[in-house]
C-alpha positions, 0 to 999 in steps of 0.5 A: 210624045204623050209622056213628054207632053204630060211631063211638060204639063206637070212641070208647068203646073208645078211652076204655076203653083209655085209661082202662085204660092210665092206671089200670094205668100204663105199665111201659115205661121207655126204657133211657136214661131208666132209666140217668138215673134210676139216676144221679140216685138214686146222686147223691142217695144220695151227697149224702145221705151227704155232708150227714150227714158235713158235719152231723157236722162242724158239730156237732163245730165247734159243740162246739169253739166252745162249749169255746173260748167257755167258755175265753175267758169263764174267761180274761176273768174271770181277766184282770179279777181280775188287773187288779184285783189289780194295781191294788190292789198298785199302790195299796199300793206308792204308799202305802208309797212315800209313807210311806217318803218322809215319815219320810226327810224328817223324819229328815233335819230331825231329824238336822240339828236335833239336830246343831246343838243338841248342844254341842260338847265341848272336852275333849281326850283324854289320851294313854294313859300308859306303865307 
């Protein structure tokens, strides 16, 4: 029984020590592990800074894209207006050409008919007299 008590005490002491170490934590970090942790922290900070810079660039590009889209919309609107204006002017030119072509045809026929119907004068001009 004494042996069992001794074994129970040893087991209790080991459990107590294990519990104390697990609660208190281990403050020992091997130097290689510390160096690796510092390297990872440094890389994380560098990556965070790069991410911030990239996010700023993305924001600037988004603003530029919005500006370009606004210009594109404005130019498209102006293009539609100019296309409509060109079509209207083309229609006006066609109308004016048609009007200009009609009187030219009718004036030719009118000129020909008046020339045929006008009597020819047979009077001769008298030469001027000398004094």
